TIROTOR-969565 format. One record per residue: residue number from 1; chain; x, y, z of N, C-alpha, C in turn. Coordinates in pm, whole numbers, plus 50000, padded with zeros to 5 digits. Layout:
num	cadena	n.x	n.y	n.z	ca.x	ca.y	ca.z	c.x	c.y	c.z
NUM	A	X	Y	Z	X	Y	Z	X	Y	Z $
...
***
This chain:
num	cadena	n.x	n.y	n.z	ca.x	ca.y	ca.z	c.x	c.y	c.z
1	A	63773	25118	58095	63836	25138	57963	63869	25008	57903 $
2	A	63860	25010	57775	63893	24881	57699	64017	24904	57614 $
3	A	64103	24825	57593	64218	24842	57501	64196	24721	57387 $
4	A	64187	24774	57277	64166	24684	57159	64292	24687	57068 $
5	A	64328	24569	57000	64425	24555	56928	64399	24520	56781 $
6	A	64275	24496	56748	64224	24454	56606	64111	24549	56567 $
7	A	64111	24582	56442	64016	24652	56378	63870	24604	56400 $
8	A	63860	24471	56390	63730	24409	56408	63671	24432	56542 $
9	A	63760	24407	56646	63723	24413	56783	63673	24566	56819 $
10	A	63752	24661	56772	63714	24799	56799	63590	24843	56722 $
11	A	63584	24806	56601	63465	24829	56524	63326	24792	56597 $
12	A	63339	24656	56644	63229	24604	56722	63195	24686	56852 $
13	A	63290	24716	56915	63266	24795	57035	63211	24932	57004 $
14	A	63258	24998	56904	63206	25126	56878	63063	25118	56805 $
15	A	63040	25016	56739	62911	24987	56688	62809	24989	56804 $
16	A	62838	24932	56920	62749	24924	57031	62732	25066	57091 $
17	A	62839	25141	57098	62834	25287	57130	62742	25353	57054 $
18	A	62744	25344	56925	62655	25429	56837	62506	25388	56851 $
19	A	62483	25257	56882	62355	25213	56894	62284	25288	57016 $
20	A	62360	25335	57108	62312	25410	57227	62315	25565	57198 $
21	A	62343	25596	57070	62337	25735	57020	62452	25821	57081 $
22	A	62562	25767	57112	62678	25839	57164	62769	25902	57065 $
23	A	62806	26030	57085	62904	26082	56989	63037	26047	57040 $
24	A	63126	26025	56927	63259	25969	56954	63376	26069	56901 $
25	A	63468	26080	56994	63583	26168	56952	63709	26077	56943 $
26	A	63797	26112	56845	63926	26033	56834	64033	26120	56866 $
27	A	64136	26064	56936	64259	26142	56954	64378	26047	56916 $
28	A	64426	26071	56789	64534	25986	56735	64666	26031	56804 $
29	A	64744	25927	56851	64874	25952	56899	64970	25838	56861 $
30	A	65098	25862	56879	65198	25761	56877	65245	25714	57010 $
31	A	65167	25743	57119	65199	25697	57250	65313	25779	57318 $
32	A	65367	25715	57423	65466	25793	57503	65402	25916	57550 $
33	A	65303	25914	57613	65203	26024	57642	65255	26122	57736 $
34	A	65245	26245	57717	65288	26347	57808	65163	26434	57838 $
35	A	65178	26553	57920	65063	26638	57948	65000	26698	57828 $
36	A	65077	26717	57723	65010	26769	57600	64916	26679	57542 $
37	A	64949	26551	57526	64846	26447	57481	64737	26442	57569 $
38	A	64756	26447	57700	64651	26431	57797	64554	26539	57790 $
39	A	64597	26659	57752	64498	26774	57737	64416	26749	57616 $
40	A	64464	26680	57513	64380	26641	57397	64275	26552	57444 $
41	A	64300	26460	57526	64200	26359	57576	64094	26433	57663 $
42	A	64136	26528	57730	64049	26605	57813	63961	26683	57718 $
43	A	64007	26750	57629	63928	26826	57533	63819	26722	57462 $
44	A	63868	26609	57416	63780	26512	57363	63662	26480	57458 $
45	A	63692	26465	57580	63593	26425	57679	63489	26547	57691 $
46	A	63536	26662	57672	63451	26788	57685	63342	26796	57565 $
47	A	63383	26731	57445	63296	26765	57325	63229	26620	57278 $
48	A	63262	26513	57343	63195	26393	57300	63156	26310	57415 $
49	A	63070	26205	57392	63038	26106	57496	63141	25990	57508 $
50	A	63215	25969	57405	63300	25850	57402	63440	25888	57337 $
51	A	63548	25868	57402	63678	25909	57354	63754	25772	57329 $
52	A	63807	25780	57190	63892	25668	57143	64037	25723	57135 $
53	A	64132	25686	57203	64269	25732	57176	64342	25618	57106 $
54	A	64402	25653	56998	64470	25546	56929	64625	25566	56963 $
55	A	64695	25446	56970	64843	25459	57005	64902	25362	56904 $
56	A	64975	25425	56803	65042	25351	56692	65151	25421	56651 $
57	A	65275	25373	56654	65400	25433	56604	65391	25391	56447 $
58	A	65360	25493	56366	65337	25464	56226	65456	25459	56150 $
59	A	65503	25340	56105	65639	25339	56023	65625	25422	55890 $
60	A	65499	25438	55837	65484	25497	55706	65528	25642	55709 $
61	A	65538	25711	55820	65568	25849	55833	65707	25878	55865 $
62	A	65786	25768	55891	65931	25784	55912	66015	25749	55804 $
63	A	66123	25835	55782	66222	25790	55667	66332	25695	55723 $
64	A	66401	25645	55646	66503	25541	55688	66600	25595	55791 $
65	A	66624	25723	55792	66717	25778	55871	66661	25836	56012 $
66	A	66536	25806	56031	66472	25861	56142	66455	25770	56260 $
67	A	66400	25796	56369	66423	25720	56498	66301	25622	56516 $
68	A	66257	25553	56415	66159	25465	56421	66187	25361	56533 $
69	A	66298	25288	56515	66339	25186	56602	66347	25233	56743 $
70	A	66397	25349	56769	66424	25397	56907	66296	25479	56963 $
71	A	66203	25510	56891	66094	25582	56928	66031	25515	57058 $
72	A	66012	25581	57164	65951	25525	57291	65820	25467	57282 $
73	A	65813	25350	57327	65680	25280	57324	65658	25223	57455 $
74	A	65545	25295	57523	65528	25293	57666	65365	25256	57686 $
75	A	65329	25147	57620	65181	25126	57625	65137	25106	57763 $
76	A	65198	25041	57836	65130	25010	57983	65115	25134	58053 $
77	A	65222	25216	58050	65212	25347	58121	65110	25441	58051 $
78	A	65109	25437	57919	65003	25528	57854	64857	25474	57904 $
79	A	64838	25352	57886	64696	25320	57921	64661	25347	58081 $
80	A	64764	25348	58165	64730	25382	58309	64672	25524	58306 $
81	A	64753	25617	58227	64720	25760	58223	64582	25774	58163 $
82	A	64562	25701	58062	64436	25730	57983	64310	25669	58064 $
83	A	64330	25577	58139	64223	25522	58223	64204	25624	58338 $
84	A	64296	25692	58391	64278	25780	58487	64198	25917	58451 $
85	A	64224	25938	58318	64147	26046	58268	64007	26016	58223 $
86	A	63967	25895	58224	63834	25863	58179	63822	25825	58033 $
87	A	63932	25800	57968	63918	25762	57819	63842	25625	57811 $
88	A	63763	25609	57712	63675	25495	57705	63741	25374	57629 $
89	A	63806	25407	57525	63862	25297	57434	64003	25345	57400 $
90	A	64094	25244	57401	64234	25262	57347	64243	25166	57222 $
91	A	64296	25211	57110	64319	25124	56997	64463	25119	56977 $
92	A	64534	25009	56994	64678	24988	56982	64707	24870	56901 $
93	A	64694	24903	56759	64719	24796	56667	64863	24759	56647 $
94	A	64890	24655	56592	65023	24610	56542	65038	24677	56400 $
95	A	65167	24676	56364	65191	24721	56226	65125	24619	56122 $
96	A	65129	24502	56158	65075	24402	56064	64928	24419	56057 $
97	A	64851	24456	56166	64708	24486	56155	64673	24599	56083 $
98	A	64759	24705	56085	64734	24817	56003	64784	24814	55858 $
99	A	64882	24736	55828	64939	24715	55698	64960	24573	55663 $
100	A	64842	24499	55658	64852	24362	55649	64928	24307	55527 $
101	A	64930	24384	55419	65002	24355	55293	65133	24416	55276 $
102	A	65163	24481	55384	65302	24561	55365	65279	24705	55330 $
103	A	65376	24783	55370	65349	24921	55337	65367	24959	55187 $
104	A	65452	24880	55131	65480	24919	54988	65364	24886	54900 $
105	A	65271	24816	54946	65149	24784	54861	65021	24841	54921 $
106	A	65049	24933	55007	64918	25005	55076	64888	25137	54988 $
107	A	64763	25147	54968	64707	25287	54911	64765	25405	55002 $
108	A	64807	25507	54940	64858	25624	54997	64773	25740	54971 $
109	A	64743	25827	55084	64671	25945	55085	64770	26059	55065 $
110	A	64770	26136	54964	64873	26251	54953	64798	26381	54943 $
111	A	64855	26484	55016	64795	26617	55017	64886	26718	54951 $
112	A	64866	26742	54829	64968	26823	54755	64948	26968	54812 $
113	A	65059	27042	54774	65065	27186	54815	65106	27207	54966 $
114	A	65001	27193	55048	65031	27245	55198	65126	27139	55266 $
115	A	65146	27022	55208	65228	26923	55279	65372	26930	55227 $
116	A	65398	27015	55132	65530	27000	55046	65633	27099	55114 $
117	A	65605	27198	55188	65704	27283	55222	65745	27257	55385 $
118	A	65838	27334	55439	65856	27315	55581	65896	27161	55617 $
119	A	65829	27095	55710	65867	26959	55739	65843	26876	55641 $
120	A	65757	26900	55545	65747	26808	55422	65852	26813	55336 $
121	A	65928	26928	55326	66052	26924	55253	66167	26861	55315 $
122	A	66165	26884	55451	66277	26815	55526	66249	26671	55540 $
123	A	66130	26615	55544	66104	26483	55572	66021	26429	55454 $
124	A	66080	26410	55336	65995	26370	55209	65908	26236	55257 $
125	A	65786	26245	55218	65697	26133	55238	65627	26125	55386 $
126	A	65670	26219	55468	65618	26217	55606	65474	26238	55600 $
127	A	65430	26350	55546	65284	26381	55547	65204	26292	55461 $
128	A	65255	26226	55361	65188	26108	55303	65157	25999	55412 $
129	A	65257	25967	55490	65235	25876	55583	65132	25908	55694 $
130	A	65144	26039	55740	65041	26093	55823	64903	26093	55769 $
131	A	64890	26146	55650	64755	26160	55595	64691	26014	55575 $
132	A	64772	25919	55535	64737	25782	55504	64690	25718	55636 $
133	A	64765	25708	55747	64720	25649	55868	64604	25731	55938 $
134	A	64603	25860	55926	64495	25932	55992	64363	25895	55913 $
135	A	64366	25891	55778	64248	25849	55695	64194	25714	55736 $
136	A	64294	25625	55755	64264	25489	55795	64198	25487	55933 $
137	A	64253	25556	56020	64191	25564	56150	64047	25616	56158 $
138	A	64044	25720	56072	63908	25780	56064	63806	25670	56013 $
139	A	63839	25603	55911	63740	25500	55858	63727	25402	55957 $
140	A	63818	25352	56035	63806	25248	56137	63727	25297	56250 $
141	A	63734	25418	56302	63672	25457	56419	63535	25532	56378 $
142	A	63536	25606	56264	63416	25673	56214	63369	25781	56327 $
143	A	63471	25856	56366	63431	25959	56476	63349	26076	56430 $
144	A	63284	26136	56523	63224	26271	56497	63306	26385	56514 $
145	A	63401	26368	56600	63513	26474	56627	63640	26417	56626 $
146	A	63745	26497	56596	63890	26468	56598	63957	26579	56667 $
147	A	64054	26533	56752	64128	26636	56838	64270	26619	56808 $
148	A	64340	26716	56766	64495	26730	56739	64554	26848	56813 $
149	A	64682	26834	56833	64747	26951	56900	64789	27058	56786 $
150	A	64803	27177	56832	64845	27291	56745	65003	27290	56735 $
151	A	65062	27220	56810	65214	27226	56807	65253	27178	56669 $
152	A	65201	27066	56621	65222	27022	56483	65135	27096	56386 $
153	A	65162	27229	56374	65067	27316	56306	65045	27264	56154 $
154	A	65152	27235	56091	65145	27197	55958	65062	27065	55945 $
155	A	65086	26968	56030	65003	26851	56031	64853	26879	56053 $
156	A	64821	26980	56144	64686	27009	56162	64620	27062	56035 $
157	A	64686	27142	55954	64632	27185	55828	64633	27071	55724 $
158	A	64717	26978	55735	64711	26867	55646	64590	26784	55672 $
159	A	64564	26762	55813	64448	26673	55830	64318	26760	55810 $
160	A	64321	26885	55824	64199	26968	55782	64172	26941	55637 $
161	A	64263	26951	55552	64254	26933	55414	64206	26793	55377 $
162	A	64258	26698	55447	64207	26558	55431	64059	26544	55456 $
163	A	64015	26598	55568	63877	26606	55618	63792	26660	55498 $
164	A	63835	26784	55457	63753	26860	55362	63763	26789	55227 $
165	A	63868	26746	55176	63872	26700	55041	63809	26554	55026 $
166	A	63823	26473	55135	63767	26341	55124	63622	26333	55200 $
167	A	63570	26441	55233	63435	26453	55271	63404	26372	55400 $
168	A	63503	26367	55495	63485	26300	55620	63381	26379	55701 $
169	A	63276	26320	55750	63186	26404	55843	63245	26411	55984 $
170	A	63351	26486	55995	63419	26503	56116	63450	26641	56145 $
171	A	63423	26689	56264	63461	26823	56315	63598	26811	56378 $
172	A	63692	26900	56324	63828	26901	56365	63852	27009	56471 $
173	A	63926	26971	56580	63955	27065	56698	64103	27065	56724 $
174	A	64164	27183	56720	64298	27205	56734	64325	27268	56878 $
175	A	64414	27192	56954	64429	27244	57089	64563	27317	57119 $
176	A	64555	27422	57191	64683	27486	57207	64796	27402	57268 $
177	A	64932	27447	57219	65040	27365	57264	65063	27387	57412 $
178	A	65089	27265	57477	65125	27268	57618	65273	27278	57620 $
179	A	65325	27374	57726	65453	27411	57743	65499	27388	57890 $
180	A	65635	27372	57916	65676	27376	58044	65681	27507	58094 $
181	A	65727	27531	58228	65724	27661	58278	65816	27762	58212 $
182	A	65921	27718	58133	66007	27808	58068	65984	27810	57923 $
183	A	65865	27761	57880	65821	27778	57746	65839	27660	57645 $
184	A	65919	27569	57688	65959	27448	57592	65826	27380	57566 $
185	A	65797	27358	57422	65684	27282	57394	65701	27136	57433 $
186	A	65594	27072	57492	65606	26949	57529	65604	26845	57414 $
187	A	65687	26744	57413	65709	26655	57298	65759	26524	57344 $
188	A	65722	26415	57288	65777	26280	57323	65919	26285	57294 $
189	A	65968	26370	57201	66119	26375	57170	66196	26453	57274 $
190	A	66141	26521	57365	66206	26586	57468	66276	26476	57562 $
191	A	66228	26371	57559	66296	26265	57639	66433	26224	57599 $
192	A	66469	26251	57468	66604	26239	57424	66699	26342	57472 $
193	A	66655	26451	57520	66748	26557	57564	66805	26549	57706 $
194	A	66921	26577	57732	66989	26589	57847	66954	26717	57912 $
195	A	66990	26746	58039	66955	26869	58106	67006	26989	58032 $
196	A	67128	26985	57976	67184	27105	57915	67107	27135	57780 $
197	A	67076	27020	57713	67000	27035	57579	66867	27082	57618 $
198	A	66813	27039	57716	66661	27083	57748	66676	27240	57764 $
199	A	66766	27284	57844	66776	27427	57864	66800	27501	57738 $
200	A	66879	27443	57644	66904	27507	57505	66783	27509	57426 $
201	A	66701	27402	57431	66587	27382	57339	66484	27495	57381 $
202	A	66492	27559	57492	66392	27661	57515	66411	27782	57435 $
203	A	66531	27783	57364	66557	27893	57278	66461	27899	57157 $
204	A	66405	27785	57124	66310	27786	57010	66190	27871	57037 $
205	A	66135	27864	57159	66027	27942	57193	66044	28082	57207 $
206	A	66172	28109	57270	66202	28252	57284	66241	28331	57168 $
207	A	66299	28245	57078	66323	28307	56939	66202	28334	56852 $
208	A	66110	28243	56863	65981	28270	56801	65919	28403	56848 $
209	A	65919	28414	56984	65854	28527	57057	65929	28666	57023 $
210	A	66061	28661	57018	66145	28775	56974	66115	28814	56823 $
211	A	66105	28720	56745	66075	28745	56603	65923	28806	56585 $
212	A	65837	28763	56662	65696	28803	56665	65692	28945	56716 $
213	A	65782	28981	56816	65781	29111	56867	65835	29217	56761 $
214	A	65925	29167	56681	65987	29257	56582	65886	29267	56464 $
215	A	65805	29186	56435	65700	29193	56337	65594	29294	56392 $
216	A	65550	29281	56516	65452	29367	56563	65506	29508	56586 $
217	A	65624	29520	56595	65693	29661	56600	65700	29716	56468 $
218	A	65661	29640	56361	65658	29716	56226	65760	29660	56119 $
219	A	65852	29555	56167	65949	29498	56068	65868	29410	55968 $
220	A	65895	29429	55842	65830	29346	55740	65926	29267	55636 $
221	A	66040	29279	55655	66146	29207	55585	66149	29073	55633 $
222	A	66064	28984	55591	66054	28849	55657	66173	28761	55626 $
223	A	66224	28772	55505	66356	28675	55487	66475	28730	55577 $
224	A	66483	28853	55605	66586	28893	55692	66556	28856	55834 $
225	A	66430	28857	55875	66401	28816	56006	66427	28653	56029 $
226	A	66407	28581	55920	66421	28440	55925	66569	28421	55927 $
227	A	66648	28491	55854	66779	28471	55857	66846	28505	56000 $
228	A	66802	28606	56059	66843	28644	56194	66813	28533	56291 $
229	A	66700	28476	56284	66656	28371	56376	66748	28246	56355 $
230	A	66778	28223	56244	66849	28101	56214	67003	28123	56259 $
231	A	67052	28250	56235	67179	28282	56285	67199	28275	56443 $
232	A	67083	28318	56502	67077	28313	56651	67082	28168	56693 $
233	A	67002	28079	56636	67022	27937	56666	67163	27893	56663 $
234	A	67226	27922	56543	67367	27877	56524	67465	27933	56634 $
235	A	67446	28045	56663	67533	28110	56768	67515	28031	56904 $
236	A	67399	27982	56931	67371	27915	57058	67419	27769	57045 $
237	A	67449	27725	56933	67476	27576	56912	67368	27485	56871 $
238	A	67258	27552	56817	67146	27478	56766	67156	27483	56628 $
239	A	67120	27366	56569	67133	27356	56418	66989	27374	56357 $
240	A	66970	27493	56285	66831	27516	56229	66803	27425	56113 $
241	A	66683	27372	56102	66631	27302	55984	66562	27408	55900 $
242	A	66466	27477	55960	66401	27584	55897	66356	27681	56010 $
243	A	66330	27812	55968	66257	27915	56044	66191	27997	55941 $
244	A	66050	27973	55932	65971	28036	55813	65857	28118	55878 $
245	A	65831	28233	55823	65726	28322	55859	65622	28305	55747 $
246	A	65507	28257	55771	65418	28205	55671	65267	28272	55696 $
247	A	65195	28275	55574	65051	28289	55584	64990	28173	55660 $
248	A	64902	28205	55768	64860	28104	55862	64771	28006	55793 $
249	A	64706	28030	55691	64619	27941	55623	64671	27857	55514 $
250	A	64767	27913	55444	64819	27851	55321	64954	27795	55346 $
251	A	65034	27849	55451	65178	27812	55477	65264	27853	55359 $
252	A	65216	27947	55275	65294	28011	55175	65381	28113	55244 $
253	A	65497	28163	55187	65577	28270	55256	65493	28387	55270 $
254	A	65498	28448	55392	65414	28559	55417	65454	28689	55340 $
255	A	65369	28773	55316	65391	28902	55244	65364	29011	55349 $
256	A	65401	29137	55323	65389	29245	55399	65239	29285	55423 $
257	A	65154	29226	55340	65015	29259	55342	64939	29149	55424 $
258	A	64994	29039	55455	64924	28939	55532	64907	28974	55683 $
259	A	64779	28950	55727	64767	28974	55863	64770	28851	55945 $
260	A	64715	28741	55903	64722	28630	55997	64847	28543	55956 $
261	A	64933	28532	56051	65057	28471	56020	65094	28352	56136 $
262	A	65173	28267	56088	65231	28166	56173	65378	28150	56147 $
263	A	65450	28151	56254	65603	28127	56243	65626	27982	56271 $
264	A	65685	27914	56175	65719	27775	56193	65870	27744	56208 $
265	A	65907	27665	56305	66051	27640	56309	66069	27494	56345 $
266	A	66179	27428	56290	66240	27303	56325	66379	27321	56337 $
267	A	66432	27258	56443	66581	27266	56464	66635	27139	56545 $
268	A	66761	27121	56524	66827	27016	56597	66905	27064	56718 $
269	A	66861	27008	56840	66931	27035	56958	67007	26902	56982 $
270	A	67134	26900	56980	67208	26779	56975	67162	26709	56863 $
271	A	67125	26576	56870	67081	26503	56765	66919	26490	56745 $
272	A	66857	26572	56844	66713	26559	56842	66655	26677	56761 $
273	A	66558	26633	56681	66492	26735	56601	66360	26783	56667 $
274	A	66345	26903	56690	66221	26955	56759	66148	27057	56672 $
275	A	66015	27071	56678	65941	27165	56609	65872	27255	56703 $
276	A	65835	27376	56670	65745	27473	56745	65692	27569	56636 $
277	A	65600	27645	56696	65539	27754	56607	65479	27860	56697 $
278	A	65438	27960	56627	65374	28080	56698	65280	28145	56603 $
279	A	65153	28150	56639	65051	28219	56555	65035	28361	56602 $
280	A	65027	28451	56515	65005	28604	56546	64912	28669	56451 $
281	A	64838	28763	56489	64770	28850	56404	64835	28985	56413 $
282	A	64874	29026	56283	64957	29148	56264	64867	29277	56246 $
283	A	64893	29380	56322	64836	29502	56304	64898	29568	56185 $
284	A	64834	29587	56074	64892	29657	55971	64893	29803	55967 $
***
């Protein structure tokens, strides 16, 4: 496995891979890898000859009040795990390498509509930062396949729109969320939680499932279900950001006639903001 820190060096290495006719998959990450990330790499190995994992804490997708400075950076441990999995190339650029003229002067990729609700409303500019850095990584790596997790469901749809609208010749793969034995979605931010907060955070998953069961039992007053879920969070000591029942393809508020749904949630457990979701097909 090779680790590269400059665009020029990575491009040269991948040019040699393409000369051998090898298919390339990209797994974009911000590092601090956990088993959920590693499953993405495993999936990439299943669908391509060469796996490129990128590790870059992208400041463009953080607001001033968020945890950019304290976000865990564990490159040495990450590369050990990736090498054990058989990853072929790691791209770990500096901020200067990615934004040589500064972020204020960098072109921005914006995805209107689907990026404006939910996390987009709570974190203004976040998805512009995501779409911009992923577009740049796509141009640098020029992969045949791209692998993302379904835990960041809204992000997955934003990336799908980027690929479609900008005509990237890339096949997108969404991998199911990895969870602990009690259902907590694996996340780099789980490391901020103490033991009591970790136990409390599992309520996100259980609340999603309880709401889905009520929908499958025939309840269709989605605003009332959303309000009940948020009230349940508050009763437990969790501060809800949002709890939304949506059309799975558009992320618009679901109607009683929609069959393919996704329930999206974000909430603060202590000072840590966590996200989760649940996809379901409704029997009308």
